[in-house]
mmCIF entry with sequence, helices, sheets and N, C-alpha, C, O atoms, coordinates in Angstrom:
data_MODEL
# 
_entry.id   MODEL 
# 
_entity.id                         1 
_entity.type                       polymer 
_entity.pdbx_number_of_molecules   1 
# 
_entity_poly.entity_id                      1 
_entity_poly.type                           'polypeptide(L)' 
_entity_poly.nstd_linkage                   no 
_entity_poly.nstd_monomer                   no 
_entity_poly.pdbx_seq_one_letter_code       MQQLKVVAQSITDDLNSEESILIEMMEKGTDWLFKLVLFLGVPIFAYVSYQFLQL 
_entity_poly.pdbx_seq_one_letter_code_can   MQQLKVVAQSITDDLNSEESILIEMMEKGTDWLFKLVLFLGVPIFAYVSYQFLQL 
_entity_poly.pdbx_strand_id                 A 
# 
loop_
_entity_poly_seq.entity_id 
_entity_poly_seq.num 
_entity_poly_seq.mon_id 
_entity_poly_seq.hetero 
1 1  MET n 
1 2  GLN n 
1 3  GLN n 
1 4  LEU n 
1 5  LYS n 
1 6  VAL n 
1 7  VAL n 
1 8  ALA n 
1 9  GLN n 
1 10 SER n 
1 11 ILE n 
1 12 THR n 
1 13 ASP n 
1 14 ASP n 
1 15 LEU n 
1 16 ASN n 
1 17 SER n 
1 18 GLU n 
1 19 GLU n 
1 20 SER n 
1 21 ILE n 
1 22 LEU n 
1 23 ILE n 
1 24 GLU n 
1 25 MET n 
1 26 MET n 
1 27 GLU n 
1 28 LYS n 
1 29 GLY n 
1 30 THR n 
1 31 ASP n 
1 32 TRP n 
1 33 LEU n 
1 34 PHE n 
1 35 LYS n 
1 36 LEU n 
1 37 VAL n 
1 38 LEU n 
1 39 PHE n 
1 40 LEU n 
1 41 GLY n 
1 42 VAL n 
1 43 PRO n 
1 44 ILE n 
1 45 PHE n 
1 46 ALA n 
1 47 TYR n 
1 48 VAL n 
1 49 SER n 
1 50 TYR n 
1 51 GLN n 
1 52 PHE n 
1 53 LEU n 
1 54 GLN n 
1 55 LEU n 
# 
_struct_asym.id          A 
_struct_asym.entity_id   1 
# 
loop_
_struct_conf.conf_type_id 
_struct_conf.id 
_struct_conf.pdbx_PDB_helix_id 
_struct_conf.beg_label_comp_id 
_struct_conf.beg_label_asym_id 
_struct_conf.beg_label_seq_id 
_struct_conf.pdbx_beg_PDB_ins_code 
_struct_conf.end_label_comp_id 
_struct_conf.end_label_asym_id 
_struct_conf.end_label_seq_id 
_struct_conf.pdbx_end_PDB_ins_code 
_struct_conf.beg_auth_comp_id 
_struct_conf.beg_auth_asym_id 
_struct_conf.beg_auth_seq_id 
_struct_conf.end_auth_comp_id 
_struct_conf.end_auth_asym_id 
_struct_conf.end_auth_seq_id 
_struct_conf.pdbx_PDB_helix_class 
_struct_conf.details 
_struct_conf.pdbx_PDB_helix_length 
HELX_P HELX_P1 AA1 GLN A 2  ? ASN A 16 ? GLN A 2  ASN A 16 1 ? 15 
HELX_P HELX_P2 AA2 ILE A 21 ? LEU A 53 ? ILE A 21 LEU A 53 1 ? 33 
# 
_struct_conf_type.id          HELX_P 
_struct_conf_type.criteria    ? 
_struct_conf_type.reference   ? 
# 
loop_
_atom_site.group_PDB 
_atom_site.id 
_atom_site.type_symbol 
_atom_site.label_atom_id 
_atom_site.label_alt_id 
_atom_site.label_comp_id 
_atom_site.label_asym_id 
_atom_site.label_entity_id 
_atom_site.label_seq_id 
_atom_site.pdbx_PDB_ins_code 
_atom_site.Cartn_x 
_atom_site.Cartn_y 
_atom_site.Cartn_z 
_atom_site.occupancy 
_atom_site.B_iso_or_equiv 
_atom_site.pdbx_formal_charge 
_atom_site.auth_seq_id 
_atom_site.auth_comp_id 
_atom_site.auth_asym_id 
_atom_site.auth_atom_id 
_atom_site.pdbx_PDB_model_num 
ATOM 1   N N  . MET A 1 1  ? -68.284  -66.970 -49.004 1.00 0.00 ? 1  MET A N  1 
ATOM 2   C CA . MET A 1 1  ? -69.285  -66.124 -49.413 1.00 0.00 ? 1  MET A CA 1 
ATOM 3   C C  . MET A 1 1  ? -69.866  -66.647 -50.855 1.00 0.00 ? 1  MET A C  1 
ATOM 4   O O  . MET A 1 1  ? -71.059  -66.684 -51.156 1.00 0.00 ? 1  MET A O  1 
ATOM 5   N N  . GLN A 1 2  ? -68.836  -67.016 -51.624 1.00 0.00 ? 2  GLN A N  1 
ATOM 6   C CA . GLN A 1 2  ? -69.280  -67.405 -52.938 1.00 0.00 ? 2  GLN A CA 1 
ATOM 7   C C  . GLN A 1 2  ? -70.079  -68.712 -52.886 1.00 0.00 ? 2  GLN A C  1 
ATOM 8   O O  . GLN A 1 2  ? -71.038  -68.847 -53.646 1.00 0.00 ? 2  GLN A O  1 
ATOM 9   N N  . GLN A 1 3  ? -69.746  -69.650 -52.056 1.00 0.00 ? 3  GLN A N  1 
ATOM 10  C CA . GLN A 1 3  ? -70.551  -70.765 -51.886 1.00 0.00 ? 3  GLN A CA 1 
ATOM 11  C C  . GLN A 1 3  ? -72.093  -70.562 -51.400 1.00 0.00 ? 3  GLN A C  1 
ATOM 12  O O  . GLN A 1 3  ? -73.018  -71.253 -51.826 1.00 0.00 ? 3  GLN A O  1 
ATOM 13  N N  . LEU A 1 4  ? -72.218  -69.648 -50.568 1.00 0.00 ? 4  LEU A N  1 
ATOM 14  C CA . LEU A 1 4  ? -73.535  -69.166 -50.140 1.00 0.00 ? 4  LEU A CA 1 
ATOM 15  C C  . LEU A 1 4  ? -74.366  -68.632 -51.256 1.00 0.00 ? 4  LEU A C  1 
ATOM 16  O O  . LEU A 1 4  ? -75.578  -68.848 -51.260 1.00 0.00 ? 4  LEU A O  1 
ATOM 17  N N  . LYS A 1 5  ? -73.779  -67.937 -52.221 1.00 0.00 ? 5  LYS A N  1 
ATOM 18  C CA . LYS A 1 5  ? -74.438  -67.453 -53.435 1.00 0.00 ? 5  LYS A CA 1 
ATOM 19  C C  . LYS A 1 5  ? -74.806  -68.619 -54.287 1.00 0.00 ? 5  LYS A C  1 
ATOM 20  O O  . LYS A 1 5  ? -75.902  -68.651 -54.847 1.00 0.00 ? 5  LYS A O  1 
ATOM 21  N N  . VAL A 1 6  ? -74.004  -69.501 -54.398 1.00 0.00 ? 6  VAL A N  1 
ATOM 22  C CA . VAL A 1 6  ? -74.243  -70.780 -55.164 1.00 0.00 ? 6  VAL A CA 1 
ATOM 23  C C  . VAL A 1 6  ? -75.500  -71.474 -54.691 1.00 0.00 ? 6  VAL A C  1 
ATOM 24  O O  . VAL A 1 6  ? -76.432  -71.783 -55.434 1.00 0.00 ? 6  VAL A O  1 
ATOM 25  N N  . VAL A 1 7  ? -75.442  -71.700 -53.336 1.00 0.00 ? 7  VAL A N  1 
ATOM 26  C CA . VAL A 1 7  ? -76.553  -72.364 -52.598 1.00 0.00 ? 7  VAL A CA 1 
ATOM 27  C C  . VAL A 1 7  ? -77.945  -71.649 -52.812 1.00 0.00 ? 7  VAL A C  1 
ATOM 28  O O  . VAL A 1 7  ? -78.987  -72.259 -53.054 1.00 0.00 ? 7  VAL A O  1 
ATOM 29  N N  . ALA A 1 8  ? -77.829  -70.252 -52.691 1.00 0.00 ? 8  ALA A N  1 
ATOM 30  C CA . ALA A 1 8  ? -78.976  -69.482 -52.802 1.00 0.00 ? 8  ALA A CA 1 
ATOM 31  C C  . ALA A 1 8  ? -79.469  -69.466 -54.197 1.00 0.00 ? 8  ALA A C  1 
ATOM 32  O O  . ALA A 1 8  ? -80.686  -69.397 -54.370 1.00 0.00 ? 8  ALA A O  1 
ATOM 33  N N  . GLN A 1 9  ? -78.691  -69.521 -55.188 1.00 0.00 ? 9  GLN A N  1 
ATOM 34  C CA . GLN A 1 9  ? -78.963  -69.653 -56.615 1.00 0.00 ? 9  GLN A CA 1 
ATOM 35  C C  . GLN A 1 9  ? -79.619  -70.922 -56.884 1.00 0.00 ? 9  GLN A C  1 
ATOM 36  O O  . GLN A 1 9  ? -80.623  -70.922 -57.595 1.00 0.00 ? 9  GLN A O  1 
ATOM 37  N N  . SER A 1 10 ? -79.154  -72.027 -56.385 1.00 0.00 ? 10 SER A N  1 
ATOM 38  C CA . SER A 1 10 ? -79.749  -73.301 -56.603 1.00 0.00 ? 10 SER A CA 1 
ATOM 39  C C  . SER A 1 10 ? -81.098  -73.543 -55.911 1.00 0.00 ? 10 SER A C  1 
ATOM 40  O O  . SER A 1 10 ? -81.941  -74.281 -56.420 1.00 0.00 ? 10 SER A O  1 
ATOM 41  N N  . ILE A 1 11 ? -81.296  -72.891 -54.704 1.00 0.00 ? 11 ILE A N  1 
ATOM 42  C CA . ILE A 1 11 ? -82.663  -73.089 -54.160 1.00 0.00 ? 11 ILE A CA 1 
ATOM 43  C C  . ILE A 1 11 ? -83.620  -72.164 -54.915 1.00 0.00 ? 11 ILE A C  1 
ATOM 44  O O  . ILE A 1 11 ? -84.799  -72.496 -55.037 1.00 0.00 ? 11 ILE A O  1 
ATOM 45  N N  . THR A 1 12 ? -83.149  -70.983 -55.440 1.00 0.00 ? 12 THR A N  1 
ATOM 46  C CA . THR A 1 12 ? -84.021  -70.092 -56.164 1.00 0.00 ? 12 THR A CA 1 
ATOM 47  C C  . THR A 1 12 ? -84.412  -70.835 -57.495 1.00 0.00 ? 12 THR A C  1 
ATOM 48  O O  . THR A 1 12 ? -85.598  -70.812 -57.826 1.00 0.00 ? 12 THR A O  1 
ATOM 49  N N  . ASP A 1 13 ? -83.545  -71.455 -58.234 1.00 0.00 ? 13 ASP A N  1 
ATOM 50  C CA . ASP A 1 13 ? -83.649  -72.161 -59.448 1.00 0.00 ? 13 ASP A CA 1 
ATOM 51  C C  . ASP A 1 13 ? -84.636  -73.282 -59.174 1.00 0.00 ? 13 ASP A C  1 
ATOM 52  O O  . ASP A 1 13 ? -85.562  -73.455 -59.966 1.00 0.00 ? 13 ASP A O  1 
ATOM 53  N N  . ASP A 1 14 ? -84.485  -74.136 -57.994 1.00 0.00 ? 14 ASP A N  1 
ATOM 54  C CA . ASP A 1 14 ? -85.448  -75.174 -57.725 1.00 0.00 ? 14 ASP A CA 1 
ATOM 55  C C  . ASP A 1 14 ? -86.821  -74.554 -57.471 1.00 0.00 ? 14 ASP A C  1 
ATOM 56  O O  . ASP A 1 14 ? -87.803  -75.058 -58.015 1.00 0.00 ? 14 ASP A O  1 
ATOM 57  N N  . LEU A 1 15 ? -86.937  -73.567 -56.734 1.00 0.00 ? 15 LEU A N  1 
ATOM 58  C CA . LEU A 1 15 ? -88.245  -72.980 -56.466 1.00 0.00 ? 15 LEU A CA 1 
ATOM 59  C C  . LEU A 1 15 ? -88.992  -72.569 -57.599 1.00 0.00 ? 15 LEU A C  1 
ATOM 60  O O  . LEU A 1 15 ? -90.215  -72.702 -57.636 1.00 0.00 ? 15 LEU A O  1 
ATOM 61  N N  . ASN A 1 16 ? -88.235  -72.005 -58.661 1.00 0.00 ? 16 ASN A N  1 
ATOM 62  C CA . ASN A 1 16 ? -88.857  -71.464 -59.914 1.00 0.00 ? 16 ASN A CA 1 
ATOM 63  C C  . ASN A 1 16 ? -89.168  -72.562 -60.926 1.00 0.00 ? 16 ASN A C  1 
ATOM 64  O O  . ASN A 1 16 ? -89.829  -72.315 -61.935 1.00 0.00 ? 16 ASN A O  1 
ATOM 65  N N  . SER A 1 17 ? -88.634  -73.917 -60.620 1.00 0.00 ? 17 SER A N  1 
ATOM 66  C CA . SER A 1 17 ? -88.925  -74.902 -61.556 1.00 0.00 ? 17 SER A CA 1 
ATOM 67  C C  . SER A 1 17 ? -90.327  -75.531 -61.418 1.00 0.00 ? 17 SER A C  1 
ATOM 68  O O  . SER A 1 17 ? -90.997  -75.347 -60.402 1.00 0.00 ? 17 SER A O  1 
ATOM 69  N N  . GLU A 1 18 ? -90.737  -76.238 -62.401 1.00 0.00 ? 18 GLU A N  1 
ATOM 70  C CA . GLU A 1 18 ? -92.020  -76.722 -62.451 1.00 0.00 ? 18 GLU A CA 1 
ATOM 71  C C  . GLU A 1 18 ? -92.064  -77.908 -61.367 1.00 0.00 ? 18 GLU A C  1 
ATOM 72  O O  . GLU A 1 18 ? -93.018  -77.940 -60.589 1.00 0.00 ? 18 GLU A O  1 
ATOM 73  N N  . GLU A 1 19 ? -91.141  -78.799 -61.304 1.00 0.00 ? 19 GLU A N  1 
ATOM 74  C CA . GLU A 1 19 ? -91.189  -79.932 -60.399 1.00 0.00 ? 19 GLU A CA 1 
ATOM 75  C C  . GLU A 1 19 ? -90.186  -79.557 -59.210 1.00 0.00 ? 19 GLU A C  1 
ATOM 76  O O  . GLU A 1 19 ? -89.069  -80.074 -59.177 1.00 0.00 ? 19 GLU A O  1 
ATOM 77  N N  . SER A 1 20 ? -90.568  -78.734 -58.326 1.00 0.00 ? 20 SER A N  1 
ATOM 78  C CA . SER A 1 20 ? -89.578  -78.353 -57.253 1.00 0.00 ? 20 SER A CA 1 
ATOM 79  C C  . SER A 1 20 ? -89.506  -79.377 -56.227 1.00 0.00 ? 20 SER A C  1 
ATOM 80  O O  . SER A 1 20 ? -90.527  -79.845 -55.723 1.00 0.00 ? 20 SER A O  1 
ATOM 81  N N  . ILE A 1 21 ? -88.226  -79.774 -55.870 1.00 0.00 ? 21 ILE A N  1 
ATOM 82  C CA . ILE A 1 21 ? -88.166  -80.842 -54.803 1.00 0.00 ? 21 ILE A CA 1 
ATOM 83  C C  . ILE A 1 21 ? -88.482  -80.206 -53.466 1.00 0.00 ? 21 ILE A C  1 
ATOM 84  O O  . ILE A 1 21 ? -89.066  -80.864 -52.605 1.00 0.00 ? 21 ILE A O  1 
ATOM 85  N N  . LEU A 1 22 ? -88.112  -78.927 -53.258 1.00 0.00 ? 22 LEU A N  1 
ATOM 86  C CA . LEU A 1 22 ? -88.258  -78.224 -51.968 1.00 0.00 ? 22 LEU A CA 1 
ATOM 87  C C  . LEU A 1 22 ? -89.833  -78.049 -51.780 1.00 0.00 ? 22 LEU A C  1 
ATOM 88  O O  . LEU A 1 22 ? -90.291  -78.197 -50.648 1.00 0.00 ? 22 LEU A O  1 
ATOM 89  N N  . ILE A 1 23 ? -90.630  -77.756 -52.781 1.00 0.00 ? 23 ILE A N  1 
ATOM 90  C CA . ILE A 1 23 ? -92.056  -77.563 -52.494 1.00 0.00 ? 23 ILE A CA 1 
ATOM 91  C C  . ILE A 1 23 ? -92.644  -78.954 -52.238 1.00 0.00 ? 23 ILE A C  1 
ATOM 92  O O  . ILE A 1 23 ? -93.566  -79.082 -51.434 1.00 0.00 ? 23 ILE A O  1 
ATOM 93  N N  . GLU A 1 24 ? -92.133  -80.001 -52.902 1.00 0.00 ? 24 GLU A N  1 
ATOM 94  C CA . GLU A 1 24 ? -92.635  -81.411 -52.604 1.00 0.00 ? 24 GLU A CA 1 
ATOM 95  C C  . GLU A 1 24 ? -92.422  -81.724 -51.140 1.00 0.00 ? 24 GLU A C  1 
ATOM 96  O O  . GLU A 1 24 ? -93.334  -82.143 -50.427 1.00 0.00 ? 24 GLU A O  1 
ATOM 97  N N  . MET A 1 25 ? -91.179  -81.505 -50.708 1.00 0.00 ? 25 MET A N  1 
ATOM 98  C CA . MET A 1 25 ? -90.886  -81.706 -49.361 1.00 0.00 ? 25 MET A CA 1 
ATOM 99  C C  . MET A 1 25 ? -91.763  -80.967 -48.357 1.00 0.00 ? 25 MET A C  1 
ATOM 100 O O  . MET A 1 25 ? -92.157  -81.589 -47.370 1.00 0.00 ? 25 MET A O  1 
ATOM 101 N N  . MET A 1 26 ? -92.070  -79.810 -48.513 1.00 0.00 ? 26 MET A N  1 
ATOM 102 C CA . MET A 1 26 ? -92.912  -78.910 -47.736 1.00 0.00 ? 26 MET A CA 1 
ATOM 103 C C  . MET A 1 26 ? -94.232  -79.390 -47.797 1.00 0.00 ? 26 MET A C  1 
ATOM 104 O O  . MET A 1 26 ? -94.910  -79.375 -46.769 1.00 0.00 ? 26 MET A O  1 
ATOM 105 N N  . GLU A 1 27 ? -94.765  -79.877 -49.016 1.00 0.00 ? 27 GLU A N  1 
ATOM 106 C CA . GLU A 1 27 ? -96.067  -80.505 -48.998 1.00 0.00 ? 27 GLU A CA 1 
ATOM 107 C C  . GLU A 1 27 ? -96.147  -81.751 -48.261 1.00 0.00 ? 27 GLU A C  1 
ATOM 108 O O  . GLU A 1 27 ? -97.186  -81.964 -47.635 1.00 0.00 ? 27 GLU A O  1 
ATOM 109 N N  . LYS A 1 28 ? -95.205  -82.616 -48.236 1.00 0.00 ? 28 LYS A N  1 
ATOM 110 C CA . LYS A 1 28 ? -95.202  -83.914 -47.548 1.00 0.00 ? 28 LYS A CA 1 
ATOM 111 C C  . LYS A 1 28 ? -95.076  -83.567 -46.044 1.00 0.00 ? 28 LYS A C  1 
ATOM 112 O O  . LYS A 1 28 ? -95.603  -84.316 -45.221 1.00 0.00 ? 28 LYS A O  1 
ATOM 113 N N  . GLY A 1 29 ? -94.463  -82.565 -45.688 1.00 0.00 ? 29 GLY A N  1 
ATOM 114 C CA . GLY A 1 29 ? -94.325  -82.174 -44.218 1.00 0.00 ? 29 GLY A CA 1 
ATOM 115 C C  . GLY A 1 29 ? -95.693  -81.610 -43.656 1.00 0.00 ? 29 GLY A C  1 
ATOM 116 O O  . GLY A 1 29 ? -96.120  -81.926 -42.546 1.00 0.00 ? 29 GLY A O  1 
ATOM 117 N N  . THR A 1 30 ? -96.304  -80.801 -44.468 1.00 0.00 ? 30 THR A N  1 
ATOM 118 C CA . THR A 1 30 ? -97.511  -80.176 -44.197 1.00 0.00 ? 30 THR A CA 1 
ATOM 119 C C  . THR A 1 30 ? -98.641  -81.233 -44.010 1.00 0.00 ? 30 THR A C  1 
ATOM 120 O O  . THR A 1 30 ? -99.434  -81.187 -43.069 1.00 0.00 ? 30 THR A O  1 
ATOM 121 N N  . ASP A 1 31 ? -98.653  -82.238 -45.030 1.00 0.00 ? 31 ASP A N  1 
ATOM 122 C CA . ASP A 1 31 ? -99.606  -83.276 -45.025 1.00 0.00 ? 31 ASP A CA 1 
ATOM 123 C C  . ASP A 1 31 ? -99.505  -84.137 -43.654 1.00 0.00 ? 31 ASP A C  1 
ATOM 124 O O  . ASP A 1 31 ? -100.482 -84.483 -42.990 1.00 0.00 ? 31 ASP A O  1 
ATOM 125 N N  . TRP A 1 32 ? -98.164  -84.419 -43.350 1.00 0.00 ? 32 TRP A N  1 
ATOM 126 C CA . TRP A 1 32 ? -97.852  -85.219 -42.086 1.00 0.00 ? 32 TRP A CA 1 
ATOM 127 C C  . TRP A 1 32 ? -98.336  -84.385 -40.870 1.00 0.00 ? 32 TRP A C  1 
ATOM 128 O O  . TRP A 1 32 ? -99.009  -84.956 -40.012 1.00 0.00 ? 32 TRP A O  1 
ATOM 129 N N  . LEU A 1 33 ? -98.062  -83.183 -40.755 1.00 0.00 ? 33 LEU A N  1 
ATOM 130 C CA . LEU A 1 33 ? -98.438  -82.367 -39.672 1.00 0.00 ? 33 LEU A CA 1 
ATOM 131 C C  . LEU A 1 33 ? -100.021 -82.414 -39.492 1.00 0.00 ? 33 LEU A C  1 
ATOM 132 O O  . LEU A 1 33 ? -100.576 -82.580 -38.406 1.00 0.00 ? 33 LEU A O  1 
ATOM 133 N N  . PHE A 1 34 ? -100.681 -82.240 -40.740 1.00 0.00 ? 34 PHE A N  1 
ATOM 134 C CA . PHE A 1 34 ? -102.148 -82.314 -40.615 1.00 0.00 ? 34 PHE A CA 1 
ATOM 135 C C  . PHE A 1 34 ? -102.693 -83.669 -40.117 1.00 0.00 ? 34 PHE A C  1 
ATOM 136 O O  . PHE A 1 34 ? -103.635 -83.722 -39.325 1.00 0.00 ? 34 PHE A O  1 
ATOM 137 N N  . LYS A 1 35 ? -102.136 -84.652 -40.555 1.00 0.00 ? 35 LYS A N  1 
ATOM 138 C CA . LYS A 1 35 ? -102.504 -86.035 -39.983 1.00 0.00 ? 35 LYS A CA 1 
ATOM 139 C C  . LYS A 1 35 ? -102.275 -86.202 -38.643 1.00 0.00 ? 35 LYS A C  1 
ATOM 140 O O  . LYS A 1 35 ? -103.074 -86.844 -37.961 1.00 0.00 ? 35 LYS A O  1 
ATOM 141 N N  . LEU A 1 36 ? -101.141 -85.635 -38.105 1.00 0.00 ? 36 LEU A N  1 
ATOM 142 C CA . LEU A 1 36 ? -100.755 -85.663 -36.775 1.00 0.00 ? 36 LEU A CA 1 
ATOM 143 C C  . LEU A 1 36 ? -101.783 -84.918 -35.816 1.00 0.00 ? 36 LEU A C  1 
ATOM 144 O O  . LEU A 1 36 ? -102.225 -85.410 -34.777 1.00 0.00 ? 36 LEU A O  1 
ATOM 145 N N  . VAL A 1 37 ? -102.096 -83.663 -36.313 1.00 0.00 ? 37 VAL A N  1 
ATOM 146 C CA . VAL A 1 37 ? -103.070 -82.915 -35.743 1.00 0.00 ? 37 VAL A CA 1 
ATOM 147 C C  . VAL A 1 37 ? -104.528 -83.560 -35.627 1.00 0.00 ? 37 VAL A C  1 
ATOM 148 O O  . VAL A 1 37 ? -105.224 -83.449 -34.618 1.00 0.00 ? 37 VAL A O  1 
ATOM 149 N N  . LEU A 1 38 ? -104.879 -84.203 -36.707 1.00 0.00 ? 38 LEU A N  1 
ATOM 150 C CA . LEU A 1 38 ? -106.206 -84.894 -36.603 1.00 0.00 ? 38 LEU A CA 1 
ATOM 151 C C  . LEU A 1 38 ? -106.044 -86.145 -35.696 1.00 0.00 ? 38 LEU A C  1 
ATOM 152 O O  . LEU A 1 38 ? -106.955 -86.431 -34.919 1.00 0.00 ? 38 LEU A O  1 
ATOM 153 N N  . PHE A 1 39 ? -104.959 -86.873 -35.764 1.00 0.00 ? 39 PHE A N  1 
ATOM 154 C CA . PHE A 1 39 ? -104.819 -88.020 -34.970 1.00 0.00 ? 39 PHE A CA 1 
ATOM 155 C C  . PHE A 1 39 ? -104.853 -87.710 -33.447 1.00 0.00 ? 39 PHE A C  1 
ATOM 156 O O  . PHE A 1 39 ? -105.431 -88.455 -32.656 1.00 0.00 ? 39 PHE A O  1 
ATOM 157 N N  . LEU A 1 40 ? -104.231 -86.621 -33.090 1.00 0.00 ? 40 LEU A N  1 
ATOM 158 C CA . LEU A 1 40 ? -104.040 -86.253 -31.711 1.00 0.00 ? 40 LEU A CA 1 
ATOM 159 C C  . LEU A 1 40 ? -105.210 -85.322 -31.343 1.00 0.00 ? 40 LEU A C  1 
ATOM 160 O O  . LEU A 1 40 ? -105.536 -85.272 -30.157 1.00 0.00 ? 40 LEU A O  1 
ATOM 161 N N  . GLY A 1 41 ? -105.863 -84.589 -32.238 1.00 0.00 ? 41 GLY A N  1 
ATOM 162 C CA . GLY A 1 41 ? -106.926 -83.626 -32.004 1.00 0.00 ? 41 GLY A CA 1 
ATOM 163 C C  . GLY A 1 41 ? -108.283 -84.263 -31.737 1.00 0.00 ? 41 GLY A C  1 
ATOM 164 O O  . GLY A 1 41 ? -109.032 -83.751 -30.905 1.00 0.00 ? 41 GLY A O  1 
ATOM 165 N N  . VAL A 1 42 ? -108.642 -85.399 -32.434 1.00 0.00 ? 42 VAL A N  1 
ATOM 166 C CA . VAL A 1 42 ? -109.807 -85.924 -32.313 1.00 0.00 ? 42 VAL A CA 1 
ATOM 167 C C  . VAL A 1 42 ? -110.218 -86.494 -31.034 1.00 0.00 ? 42 VAL A C  1 
ATOM 168 O O  . VAL A 1 42 ? -111.312 -86.243 -30.529 1.00 0.00 ? 42 VAL A O  1 
ATOM 169 N N  . PRO A 1 43 ? -109.144 -87.434 -30.391 1.00 0.00 ? 43 PRO A N  1 
ATOM 170 C CA . PRO A 1 43 ? -109.447 -87.906 -29.026 1.00 0.00 ? 43 PRO A CA 1 
ATOM 171 C C  . PRO A 1 43 ? -109.576 -86.770 -28.013 1.00 0.00 ? 43 PRO A C  1 
ATOM 172 O O  . PRO A 1 43 ? -110.345 -86.868 -27.057 1.00 0.00 ? 43 PRO A O  1 
ATOM 173 N N  . ILE A 1 44 ? -108.847 -85.730 -28.219 1.00 0.00 ? 44 ILE A N  1 
ATOM 174 C CA . ILE A 1 44 ? -108.788 -84.696 -27.113 1.00 0.00 ? 44 ILE A CA 1 
ATOM 175 C C  . ILE A 1 44 ? -110.233 -84.030 -27.302 1.00 0.00 ? 44 ILE A C  1 
ATOM 176 O O  . ILE A 1 44 ? -110.925 -83.763 -26.319 1.00 0.00 ? 44 ILE A O  1 
ATOM 177 N N  . PHE A 1 45 ? -110.632 -83.789 -28.543 1.00 0.00 ? 45 PHE A N  1 
ATOM 178 C CA . PHE A 1 45 ? -111.956 -83.149 -28.732 1.00 0.00 ? 45 PHE A CA 1 
ATOM 179 C C  . PHE A 1 45 ? -113.100 -83.831 -28.185 1.00 0.00 ? 45 PHE A C  1 
ATOM 180 O O  . PHE A 1 45 ? -114.057 -83.222 -27.707 1.00 0.00 ? 45 PHE A O  1 
ATOM 181 N N  . ALA A 1 46 ? -113.003 -85.325 -28.258 1.00 0.00 ? 46 ALA A N  1 
ATOM 182 C CA . ALA A 1 46 ? -114.018 -86.209 -27.823 1.00 0.00 ? 46 ALA A CA 1 
ATOM 183 C C  . ALA A 1 46 ? -113.986 -86.192 -26.256 1.00 0.00 ? 46 ALA A C  1 
ATOM 184 O O  . ALA A 1 46 ? -115.026 -86.194 -25.598 1.00 0.00 ? 46 ALA A O  1 
ATOM 185 N N  . TYR A 1 47 ? -112.829 -86.176 -25.734 1.00 0.00 ? 47 TYR A N  1 
ATOM 186 C CA . TYR A 1 47 ? -112.728 -86.086 -24.308 1.00 0.00 ? 47 TYR A CA 1 
ATOM 187 C C  . TYR A 1 47 ? -113.288 -84.831 -23.691 1.00 0.00 ? 47 TYR A C  1 
ATOM 188 O O  . TYR A 1 47 ? -113.956 -84.900 -22.659 1.00 0.00 ? 47 TYR A O  1 
ATOM 189 N N  . VAL A 1 48 ? -113.040 -83.707 -24.280 1.00 0.00 ? 48 VAL A N  1 
ATOM 190 C CA . VAL A 1 48 ? -113.531 -82.401 -23.901 1.00 0.00 ? 48 VAL A CA 1 
ATOM 191 C C  . VAL A 1 48 ? -115.039 -82.317 -24.003 1.00 0.00 ? 48 VAL A C  1 
ATOM 192 O O  . VAL A 1 48 ? -115.673 -81.774 -23.099 1.00 0.00 ? 48 VAL A O  1 
ATOM 193 N N  . SER A 1 49 ? -115.655 -82.841 -25.089 1.00 0.00 ? 49 SER A N  1 
ATOM 194 C CA . SER A 1 49 ? -117.037 -82.898 -25.298 1.00 0.00 ? 49 SER A CA 1 
ATOM 195 C C  . SER A 1 49 ? -117.659 -83.856 -24.307 1.00 0.00 ? 49 SER A C  1 
ATOM 196 O O  . SER A 1 49 ? -118.754 -83.565 -23.828 1.00 0.00 ? 49 SER A O  1 
ATOM 197 N N  . TYR A 1 50 ? -117.071 -84.934 -23.974 1.00 0.00 ? 50 TYR A N  1 
ATOM 198 C CA . TYR A 1 50 ? -117.695 -85.783 -23.039 1.00 0.00 ? 50 TYR A CA 1 
ATOM 199 C C  . TYR A 1 50 ? -117.683 -85.133 -21.626 1.00 0.00 ? 50 TYR A C  1 
ATOM 200 O O  . TYR A 1 50 ? -118.672 -85.231 -20.900 1.00 0.00 ? 50 TYR A O  1 
ATOM 201 N N  . GLN A 1 51 ? -116.573 -84.474 -21.242 1.00 0.00 ? 51 GLN A N  1 
ATOM 202 C CA . GLN A 1 51 ? -116.571 -83.772 -20.014 1.00 0.00 ? 51 GLN A CA 1 
ATOM 203 C C  . GLN A 1 51 ? -117.626 -82.554 -19.905 1.00 0.00 ? 51 GLN A C  1 
ATOM 204 O O  . GLN A 1 51 ? -118.176 -82.245 -18.848 1.00 0.00 ? 51 GLN A O  1 
ATOM 205 N N  . PHE A 1 52 ? -117.834 -81.901 -21.144 1.00 0.00 ? 52 PHE A N  1 
ATOM 206 C CA . PHE A 1 52 ? -118.745 -80.739 -21.185 1.00 0.00 ? 52 PHE A CA 1 
ATOM 207 C C  . PHE A 1 52 ? -120.150 -81.246 -20.922 1.00 0.00 ? 52 PHE A C  1 
ATOM 208 O O  . PHE A 1 52 ? -120.943 -80.623 -20.215 1.00 0.00 ? 52 PHE A O  1 
ATOM 209 N N  . LEU A 1 53 ? -120.440 -82.432 -21.534 1.00 0.00 ? 53 LEU A N  1 
ATOM 210 C CA . LEU A 1 53 ? -121.771 -82.912 -21.466 1.00 0.00 ? 53 LEU A CA 1 
ATOM 211 C C  . LEU A 1 53 ? -122.207 -83.577 -20.070 1.00 0.00 ? 53 LEU A C  1 
ATOM 212 O O  . LEU A 1 53 ? -123.376 -83.833 -19.784 1.00 0.00 ? 53 LEU A O  1 
ATOM 213 N N  . GLN A 1 54 ? -121.121 -83.813 -19.260 1.00 0.00 ? 54 GLN A N  1 
ATOM 214 C CA . GLN A 1 54 ? -121.366 -84.270 -17.958 1.00 0.00 ? 54 GLN A CA 1 
ATOM 215 C C  . GLN A 1 54 ? -121.528 -83.165 -16.918 1.00 0.00 ? 54 GLN A C  1 
ATOM 216 O O  . GLN A 1 54 ? -121.630 -83.507 -15.740 1.00 0.00 ? 54 GLN A O  1 
ATOM 217 N N  . LEU A 1 55 ? -121.561 -81.879 -17.240 1.00 0.00 ? 55 LEU A N  1 
ATOM 218 C CA . LEU A 1 55 ? -121.773 -80.819 -16.359 1.00 0.00 ? 55 LEU A CA 1 
ATOM 219 C C  . LEU A 1 55 ? -123.128 -80.855 -16.189 1.00 0.00 ? 55 LEU A C  1 
ATOM 220 O O  . LEU A 1 55 ? -123.680 -80.037 -15.453 1.00 0.00 ? 55 LEU A O  1 
# 
């Protein structure tokens, strides 16, 4: 239980710091997800638009 408190305290200290490692990791993750959505979404949008215009 004491180890859990130590881990929670270190995470809290990191999140409150100016250069947080966890926030940087989340930022990189969301940037990667946004690029993935764009990469996969643009071809699908183009295909749906093409199919819609053929009606």
